[in-house]
C-alpha positions as CSV (number, residue, x, y, z in Angstrom):
1,M,110.4,137.2,64.4
2,I,112.0,135.2,61.6
3,P,113.8,137.6,59.2
4,S,114.8,134.9,56.7
5,L,111.1,134.4,55.7
6,G,111.2,137.7,53.9
7,T,113.8,136.6,51.5
8,L,112.3,133.1,51.2
9,F,109.0,134.3,49.8
10,E,110.4,137.3,48.0
11,G,108.6,137.9,44.7
12,F,105.5,135.9,45.8
13,T,102.1,137.5,45.8
14,A,99.9,137.2,48.9
15,V,97.8,134.4,47.3
16,E,100.9,132.5,46.1
17,A,102.6,132.7,49.5
18,T,99.4,131.6,51.3
19,V,98.9,128.6,49.0
20,A,102.6,127.7,49.2
21,V,102.8,127.8,52.9
22,L,99.5,126.0,53.5
23,L,100.5,123.3,51.0
24,V,103.9,122.8,52.7
25,S,102.1,122.6,56.1
26,L,99.6,120.1,54.8
27,V,102.3,118.0,53.2
28,A,104.4,118.1,56.4
29,A,101.5,117.1,58.6
30,L,100.5,114.2,56.3
31,G,104.2,113.2,56.0
32,M,104.5,113.1,59.8
33,E,101.3,111.0,60.1
34,F,101.7,108.5,57.3
35,V,105.4,108.4,56.7
36,V,107.6,109.3,59.7
37,L,105.3,108.0,62.4
38,R,104.4,104.8,60.4
39,V,108.1,104.0,59.8
40,A,108.9,104.7,63.5
41,R,106.0,102.5,64.7
42,R,107.2,99.7,62.4
43,Y,110.7,100.0,63.7
44,V,109.8,100.0,67.4
45,S,107.4,97.1,67.0
46,A,110.4,94.9,66.4
47,T,112.1,95.8,69.7
48,D,111.7,93.9,73.0
49,T,110.8,96.8,75.2
50,G,107.6,98.7,75.2
51,Y,109.0,102.1,76.2
52,D,109.7,103.2,72.7
53,D,106.0,102.4,71.8
54,I,104.9,104.8,74.6
55,V,107.2,107.5,73.2
56,I,106.0,107.2,69.7
57,A,102.3,107.1,70.7
58,S,102.8,110.2,72.9
59,L,104.6,112.2,70.3
60,R,102.1,111.6,67.5
61,A,99.8,114.5,68.4
62,P,102.5,117.2,69.0
63,L,104.3,116.3,65.7
64,V,101.2,116.6,63.6
65,V,99.9,119.7,65.3
66,T,103.3,121.4,65.0
67,A,103.5,120.6,61.3
68,A,100.0,122.1,60.8
69,L,100.2,125.2,62.9
70,A,103.8,126.1,61.9
71,G,102.3,127.1,58.5
72,V,99.9,129.5,60.2
73,F,102.7,131.1,62.1
74,V,104.9,131.3,58.9
75,L,102.0,133.1,57.1
76,T,101.9,135.8,59.7
77,Q,105.6,136.5,59.0
78,V,105.6,136.6,55.2
79,P,105.8,140.3,54.0
80,A,103.5,139.8,51.1
81,V,100.8,138.4,53.4
82,R,101.3,141.0,56.0
83,A,101.0,143.8,53.5
84,S,97.8,142.3,51.9
85,V,95.6,141.9,55.0
86,L,93.4,144.6,56.2
87,V,94.5,144.4,59.8
88,E,97.7,145.7,61.4
89,P,100.7,143.4,61.5
90,Q,100.7,143.5,65.3
91,L,97.1,142.4,65.4
92,L,97.9,139.7,62.9
93,D,100.6,138.4,65.2
94,A,98.3,138.6,68.2
95,V,95.4,136.8,66.5
96,F,97.2,134.1,64.5
97,G,101.0,134.1,65.0
98,R,101.4,133.9,68.8
99,P,98.3,131.8,69.4
100,S,99.6,129.2,67.0
101,L,102.9,129.1,68.8
102,S,101.1,129.0,72.1
103,V,99.1,125.9,71.1
104,I,102.3,124.2,69.9
105,V,104.0,124.9,73.3
106,L,101.0,123.6,75.2
107,V,100.7,120.4,73.1
108,W,104.4,119.7,73.5
109,A,104.2,120.3,77.3
110,Y,101.3,117.9,77.6
111,A,103.1,115.3,75.5
112,A,106.4,115.7,77.5
113,N,104.4,115.2,80.8
114,A,102.4,112.3,79.4
115,V,105.4,110.4,78.0
116,V,107.4,110.6,81.3
117,N,104.4,109.6,83.4
118,R,103.5,106.7,81.2
119,V,107.1,105.4,81.2
120,V,107.3,105.7,85.0
121,A,104.0,103.8,85.3
122,A,105.3,101.1,82.9
123,V,108.6,100.7,84.9
124,N,106.7,100.5,88.1
125,A,104.4,97.9,86.7
126,E,107.4,95.7,85.9
127,G,108.4,95.7,89.6
128,G,112.1,96.0,88.9
129,R,114.7,96.7,91.5
130,F,115.4,100.1,90.1
131,D,111.9,101.3,89.5
132,F,111.0,105.0,89.6
133,A,109.1,106.3,92.6
134,P,105.8,107.9,91.7
135,V,107.0,111.1,93.3
136,F,109.2,111.6,90.3
137,S,106.1,112.0,88.1
138,N,104.9,114.8,90.4
139,V,108.2,116.6,90.3
140,W,108.3,116.3,86.5
141,T,104.8,117.6,86.1
142,L,105.6,120.6,88.2
143,A,108.8,121.3,86.2
144,V,106.9,121.0,82.9
145,L,104.2,123.4,84.2
146,V,106.6,126.0,85.3
147,G,108.6,125.8,82.0
148,S,105.5,126.0,79.8
149,V,104.2,129.0,81.7
150,G,107.5,130.8,81.4
151,T,107.7,130.1,77.7
152,L,104.2,131.4,77.1
153,L,105.0,134.6,79.0
154,W,108.1,135.1,76.8
155,L,106.1,134.5,73.6
156,W,103.6,137.1,74.5
157,G,106.2,139.6,75.4
158,I,105.4,139.7,79.1
159,E,108.4,140.8,81.3
160,I,109.0,138.0,83.7
161,T,111.7,139.7,85.8
162,P,109.2,141.4,88.1
163,L,107.2,138.1,88.3
164,L,110.4,136.3,89.4
165,G,110.9,138.8,92.2
166,A,107.3,138.5,93.3
167,A,107.5,134.8,93.1
168,G,110.6,134.8,95.3
169,V,108.8,136.8,98.0
170,A,105.7,134.6,97.6
171,G,107.9,131.5,97.9
172,I,109.3,132.7,101.2
173,A,105.9,133.4,102.5
174,V,104.5,130.1,101.3
175,G,107.6,128.3,102.8
176,F,106.9,129.7,106.2
177,A,103.1,129.1,106.0
178,A,103.3,125.6,104.6
179,K,106.6,124.4,106.0
180,D,105.2,121.0,106.8
181,T,104.0,120.5,103.2
182,V,107.4,121.7,101.9
183,A,109.2,119.4,104.3
184,N,107.0,116.5,103.1
185,F,107.7,117.3,99.5
186,F,111.5,117.4,99.8
187,G,111.3,114.4,102.2
188,G,109.6,112.4,99.4
189,I,112.3,113.4,96.9
190,A,115.0,112.4,99.4
191,L,113.3,109.0,99.9
192,Y,113.2,108.5,96.2
193,F,116.8,109.2,95.6
194,D,117.9,107.2,98.6
195,D,115.9,104.3,97.2
196,T,114.5,103.6,100.6
197,Y,111.4,101.6,99.4
198,K,109.1,101.2,96.5
199,I,105.5,100.2,96.0
200,G,104.9,96.7,97.2
201,D,107.6,96.7,99.8
202,Y,106.8,95.7,103.4
203,I,108.4,98.3,105.8
204,V,108.5,98.7,109.5
205,L,108.9,102.1,111.2
206,D,110.8,102.7,114.5
207,D,107.4,103.4,116.3
208,G,106.2,99.9,115.4
209,T,104.0,100.9,112.4
210,A,104.3,98.2,109.7
211,G,102.6,97.7,106.4
212,T,102.9,97.3,102.6
213,V,103.6,100.5,100.6
214,I,100.7,101.0,98.2
215,K,101.1,104.7,97.3
216,V,103.9,107.2,97.3
217,G,102.7,110.8,96.9
218,V,104.2,114.3,97.1
219,R,103.0,114.8,100.7
220,S,102.8,111.3,102.2
221,T,103.2,107.6,101.8
222,T,100.3,105.2,102.3
223,L,100.7,101.8,104.0
224,L,98.3,98.9,104.1
225,T,98.7,97.0,107.4
226,R,98.1,93.3,108.0
227,D,94.7,94.3,109.5
228,E,93.8,95.9,106.1
229,V,93.9,99.4,107.6
230,L,95.3,102.3,105.5
231,V,97.9,104.3,107.4
232,T,99.1,107.6,105.8
233,V,102.6,108.6,107.0
234,P,104.0,112.1,106.1
235,N,107.2,111.9,104.0
236,A,109.0,114.2,106.3
237,A,108.4,111.8,109.2
238,L,109.5,108.8,107.1
239,N,112.6,110.7,106.1
240,A,113.5,111.3,109.8
241,A,112.5,107.9,111.1
242,K,114.3,104.6,111.1
243,V,112.7,102.5,108.3
244,T,113.3,98.8,108.0
245,N,112.5,97.5,104.5
246,E,111.8,93.8,105.0
247,S,111.4,93.3,101.3
248,A,114.9,94.3,100.3
249,P,117.4,93.4,99.1
250,Q,115.4,90.1,98.7
251,R,111.9,89.1,99.8
252,R,112.8,85.9,101.7
253,R,112.9,86.2,105.5
254,R,114.2,84.0,108.3
255,V,111.8,82.6,110.9
256,R,113.0,81.9,114.4
257,V,111.0,79.4,116.5
258,P,112.2,79.2,120.2
259,I,111.5,75.9,122.0
260,G,112.7,74.2,125.1
261,V,113.1,70.5,125.9
262,A,113.7,68.8,129.2
263,Y,117.1,68.0,130.6
264,G,118.0,64.4,129.8
265,T,116.5,64.6,126.3
266,D,118.4,62.9,123.5
267,V,119.5,66.1,121.7
268,D,120.4,64.3,118.4
269,A,117.0,62.7,118.1
270,F,115.3,65.9,119.0
271,E,117.2,67.9,116.4
272,A,116.5,65.4,113.7
273,L,112.8,65.3,114.6
274,A,112.5,69.1,114.6
275,I,114.2,69.4,111.2
276,E,111.9,66.8,109.8
277,V,108.9,68.7,111.0
278,V,110.1,72.0,109.6
279,E,111.0,70.6,106.2
280,A,107.4,69.2,105.9
281,E,105.9,72.6,106.3
282,P,104.9,74.0,102.8
283,L,105.6,77.6,103.8
284,V,109.2,76.9,104.5
285,L,111.7,77.2,101.7
286,D,114.0,74.3,100.8
287,S,117.0,76.6,100.5
288,P,118.6,77.7,102.8
289,K,118.2,74.5,104.7
290,P,116.4,74.6,108.1
291,R,118.6,74.0,111.1
292,A,118.3,73.7,114.9
293,R,120.6,75.7,117.3
294,F,121.2,74.9,121.0
295,R,121.2,78.4,122.5
296,S,121.5,78.1,126.3
297,F,120.9,76.0,129.4
298,G,117.6,77.4,130.9
299,D,116.3,77.0,134.4
300,S,114.0,74.2,133.5
301,A,114.9,73.3,129.9
302,L,117.5,73.2,127.2
303,Q,116.8,76.3,125.1
304,Y,116.7,75.7,121.3
305,E,116.0,77.9,118.4
306,I,114.7,76.5,115.1
307,L,115.8,78.6,112.1
308,C,114.2,78.5,108.6
309,W,113.3,80.8,105.7
310,V,110.0,81.8,104.1
311,N,109.2,83.6,100.9
312,G,108.2,87.1,102.1
313,P,108.0,89.0,105.3
314,T,104.2,88.7,105.5
315,R,104.4,84.9,105.8
316,R,106.5,84.8,109.0
317,R,103.6,84.9,111.5
318,R,101.7,82.2,109.7
319,A,104.8,80.0,109.5
320,Q,105.5,80.4,113.2
321,H,101.9,79.4,113.9
322,E,102.1,76.3,111.8
323,L,105.5,75.3,113.0
324,N,104.5,75.7,116.7
325,R,101.5,73.5,116.2
326,A,103.5,70.8,114.2
327,L,106.3,70.7,116.8
328,Y,103.9,70.4,119.7
329,V,102.2,67.5,118.1
330,A,105.3,65.7,116.9
331,L,107.2,66.1,120.3
332,G,104.1,64.8,122.1
333,E,103.9,61.7,119.9
334,A,107.6,61.1,120.3
335,G,107.5,61.4,124.1
336,V,109.8,64.4,124.3
337,E,108.9,66.6,127.2
338,I,108.4,70.4,126.8
339,P,109.0,71.4,130.4
340,Y,107.6,74.4,132.2
341,P,108.8,76.0,135.5
342,K,107.7,74.1,138.7
343,R,107.8,75.4,142.2
344,D,107.6,73.5,145.6
345,V,106.0,75.6,148.3
346,T,106.8,74.5,151.9
347,I,104.7,76.0,154.8
348,A,106.6,76.1,158.1
349,G,104.6,75.0,161.2
350,A,101.3,73.1,161.6
351,P,97.9,74.7,162.1
352,G,97.3,75.5,165.8
353,A,101.0,75.3,166.8
354,E,102.4,77.8,169.2
355,P,104.3,80.5,167.4
356,S,107.9,80.8,168.2
357,G,108.6,82.9,171.3
358,A,105.2,82.2,172.8
359,G,106.7,81.7,176.3
360,T,108.3,85.1,176.6
361,E,106.9,87.5,179.0
362,R,104.8,90.3,177.6
363,A,104.8,93.8,179.0
364,P,101.6,94.8,180.7
365,A,99.1,96.6,178.6
366,S,98.7,100.3,179.0
367,P,95.7,101.3,181.1
368,T,92.5,102.3,179.4
369,P,91.1,105.8,179.8
370,E,88.4,104.4,182.1
371,A,91.1,103.1,184.5
372,E,92.9,106.4,184.8
373,P,92.3,108.7,187.7
374,A,89.6,111.3,187.2
375,E,91.9,114.2,188.0
376,R,94.3,113.1,185.3
377,R,91.6,112.8,182.7
378,A,90.3,116.2,183.6
379,G,93.7,117.8,182.7
380,D,93.9,116.2,179.2
381,G,92.9,119.4,177.6
382,D,95.8,121.5,179.1
């Protein structure tokens, strides 16, 4: 498999080649462990980010294993060694050569998957604006799995062309049988690249479902509602629905408190009192400043709207509650009327009075069956 090895160890006996290769492998493994990795760890310890520490820690095992097992593979390719063993060269490759390469491929595949997943987890933990969705970890894991399986099949000389054809047919069948799962998978990828939401965001769907995103999977996204109920929504449904992300682009949200005051109220005094009450509420942010807006002339009141901001969408309901209580108390103490609709009902006519039209002549009542002639009653059945 490596023709240059024949000339590299030309003139070596089997024992000399074995000792040389094993010695080089041992020195390479020790050099990786105590020189290369130590220098790399010392270098990355001085950096501000922790991502390079994750990379160095994840690559330690594959580097050392590769340096050690590469010697075993090289020994199976040295002509002097191949000629001195009692087994056939093909068997030597099957027992020592290809297994060593297979272990190297598996170790590197595991390290590649681990380093990406750990970096994604670290970025998510920081809660940055451009964090990676967890679905990216699942896609990367699938890609590493397919790549490592294909590499192992190639190493062992297994023809993969028929397998690719069979995989295509199987993929079509699986696509029809599990179309919902496939739709959810690609829906999750679309949501990730669209940057629709991330873990910790408070979202509202067009059907009224609302909650904080706590998990993003390949098939579905899990929301935690205000009632502390977990709701699992398929990614395909989220991709097709109208999603309102109330945590983006910033977490602060405006609170609207409608209120009405009676006609004749001093609007300047009322607005000053309302702003004073709102500014005294701890949940309300100091900036932007709260303000009162005169919206319309109602049937019974001057319709106002108090506008202020809170730090997060989940605090709006609590802020509305506290502001309504505080405004009700403050307006009552200040003597400002909060009107409500009043109706005057007038009943026409006194009890026992003659109804209108009582003097008109009424038509005589129709005769009862008893007053009708007997012969007429006898013919009722005709």
